N, C-alpha and C positions, 0 to 999 in steps of 0.2 A: 331207798332214798328217803331219809327221815324228814326232810323239809318239804315234801310234796304237798301241794295245795290244789284246790279245784281249778286254779288258774294255770298251774304249772304241770298238771298230770299228763297233759297231751304231749308236751315236750319230753317229759320223763319217759313215757312209753316209747317214743321214737328213739330216744337215746339208748334204749336197751337193744335196738337192732344192731347186729354186728357189722363190721366193715365188709364182710363177704356176702351180705344180703343182696340178692338179685335186685338190680336198680329198678326194674319195673315193679317187682313186689314191694319194694320200699316205697315207691311213689304211690301205689294203690293203698298201702297201709297208712301212709301219711294222710292222704285225703280222707280215708275211712275214719281214722281216729279223730281228725279235726271235725268232720261233720257229725260223727256220733257223739263226741264229747260236747260239742256246741249244742246239739239237740237236747242233751240231758240238762245242760246249764240253762238254756233258753226256756225250756218248759218247766224247770224246777221239778224234774221227774221224782215222783215219790217211790218209796220202797214197794208199795202195793202195785203201782203201775209197772214198775220194773219187773216184779214177779209175774204179773199178768202177761207181759211180753214174753218172758221166758217160758211160761206155761203154754202160750200159743205156739212157740217153736217146738216145744216138746210134743204137743199134740200133733203137729204137722209131721214130725218124724214117725210117730206111732201109727198114723193112718196111711203113710206112704207104703205102697207095694209095687212090684214090677208092673202091675196093670194100672196103677193110679199114683202119680207122683204129685203129692200135695204141695211140695216145694215149688214145682214148676207152676202149679195153679196159683199159688200165693204170689209168685212173681208176676204172673199174668194179670191178676186182678188189681195189683198195685201199680200196674202200668210199666213195671221195670222191663219185662220181656219186650214189649213194643218199643220202649225207649232204646234198648240195646240194639234192636233190629234197625231202628231209624238212624242211630249213630253209625252203624256199620253198613248201611245200605248205600250203594253209590247213587249219585244223582242221575246217572245214565242207566237206562234199563227199567224193567218192571220192578216196582217196590217189593221188598220182602214184607212178611208178616209173621205172626207167631206160629211156631210149630205145634203147640198144644200138647197135652199129655197123652193123647190117644194114638199117636203114630206107632206102628209096629213094622219091623223088618220082614222081608221075605214074601211080599205080595206076589201073586201069580202073574206070569207074563200075559199080556193082552196085545194082540196085533192092532195096528191102526185100523179103525172101523169096527173094532170088537165090541162085544156086548158085556157091559158090567152090570146091567140091570137084572138079568137072570129072572128069578121068580119074585123079586121084591115088589111090594105094593107101592103105589104112587104114580104120579104123572111121568110119562116118558120124556126124557130130555136127550137131545143129540148135541154134544159139546164138540166144537171144532175150533181149530186155530193153527197158527204157525209159530214155531220157535225160530227167532231171527237174531241177527247181530244188530247193534245200534244203527248200522248202515243199511239194514233191510235184507241182508243176505241170509238165506236159509241155513240153519245149522243142522246138517244131516247127521243122523246118528245120535242126536241128543236123547237122553233117557229121562223119562217122566215117571214119578211115583204119584199115584192118585189115591185119595181116600176121602170118605164122607160118611155122614150118618145115614141111616135108613129113614123111611118115612115116619117112624116113631120118635125120631130125634136122638137115637142111640147109635153109638159106634159098635162094631162087631165085638170088640173086647170089653164092652159094657153089658152086652145082652146075650144071655145064654141061649136064646132062641135063634140067634143068627149063626150061620156057618162061620168058621174061624176067620176066613179072609173075605167075608162078605163086603161088597162095595169097596174093594181095594184092588189096585192093579199096578203093574209095571209095564211101561210102553216104550218102545224105541221108535222115534219118528222116522218118516221116510226121507228120501234124498231131497225132497222139496221142503222139508221142515214141517210137514203137516202132521198134526195129531188129531184124532177123532175117535169118539167112543159114545156109546149109548148108556144111559143110566137112568136113575129116578131123581126127581127134584127133592133135594134134602129139605128138612124142616128146621125152623129155629129150635133151639134147645137151651136148657139151663146147664151151666157148669155145676158140678157136684157141690151142693151147699149143705151137706149133712156133717161137715167136719169143721176144722178151724177156719177155713176160707169162708164157709157159710156164716160162721159166727161173726167174722169181720164184716161181711156184707150186710147181715141183718142189723148189726150194731150201728151201721152208718146209713141205714135206710136205702141201700142199693139193691136192685134186683139182680138175679144171676143169669139173665138171658143173653144169648148170643144170636146175632142174625144168622140165617142159614148160609152155608158156604161150601165150596169145594176146596180141598187141600191139594197142593202141588209141591213136589220137590223136583227141580229140573237141573240136570248136570250135563256137562259136555267138556271134553278136554280143552284147556286154554281159556275157559270161561268160569266166572264165579258161580258157585252153586246158589241157586235161587230157592228159598223156602218161602212159600207164600200161600195166600188164600184169595178166592174170588167170590164176591158178594153180589146178590141180585139188587137191582135198583129199587125194587118195590117192597123190600123187606121192612116190617114195622120196627125192627130193632137196629136198623142201619146206623142211626145216630146215637144209639145207647148200648153199644157193645160192651159187655161186662169186662172184657179183656183188652179193649182198645186196639183191636186188630184191623179195623177198617181204614183204608186209604182211598182217596178220591180216584186214583188211577187203577184201583182193584175192583171197581164197580162195573158189573156187566148187566146185560138185559136178557131176560127170558122172552123170546118172541113166540107167541102162540101160532101154530100152523094148523089150518083146517083142511088142508088138501095133501094127499100123499105125494103129489107132484113136488112138494117142497123137501122131500127126503134128499139128503146129500148122497153122493155116490159112495159105494164101497162099504155099505153098512151090513154087518152080519145079521142085524135085526130087521132088515128091510122088509122081508115077507111077513113078519109078525107085527109090524108097527101099525097102530090104528090112530085115527084122529079123534080128538085133537092131541097134538104133541107139541113140545117146545124145542126151539133151537137156541143155542148160545154160540156166539162167535167171539173168541177172545185170543189175542196174540200175546206171546211172551217174548220179551227182549232181554237177552243175557248180556251182562257187562263183561268185558274182558278182564282177565286176572291182572 
């Protein structure tokens, strides 16, 4: 198109789409082109700035590995991951939150009441709760994936000193919808900031810290899969999460226990537990498909 101008280039791009273009794809490309071209026009984007943006994308691809997805991390720190979660999270049920780049498949099975703490350092925590419908009915047989950092703020696939599936588990809840396990209290940690994501954070004066949290994926037939995180109310980074994952309804409390009489029933770790320890009670509500 020899008459294309900076005002008509967006329409020209869209006119190149064939009649057999998938309608949803065309709609997304239309919105992307409008916003992307408007961004360049409104900012008066220079060649140097354009090249810097391309360089950032190139570096993101170069540093990405099966163990570290820098594109996911970039999406996280830009708030896009959380925005997509919120757009697609139903109003009914426990809110979703970011998956993060450190989830891995194949976590070992753990029975209800099982011990995920093993030989890990850190304060002992007993996490309990129920998986229910919005009407309060237990969802028996719901499956839960759990993962978290160790006391040093690292996930098992970041730390060569940890066993492969350290502090990761797969659990099937009981007929009453109960889940329960023992673990250690995770620590706040920084997202990796030695790559292009870190370059962006440092350039804008942002810190890379995340509040401590427990990750969950919960599935059950007939219900929407829930991918979420749960955060302690006393964490110093609760209002400054680098990836915008905190939601008001995902905040829980660590309750310090100074008597063994406070031990919940059915714990594998019951005879090895010492005081003080912490308990957490948090229920999950799954929305129907």
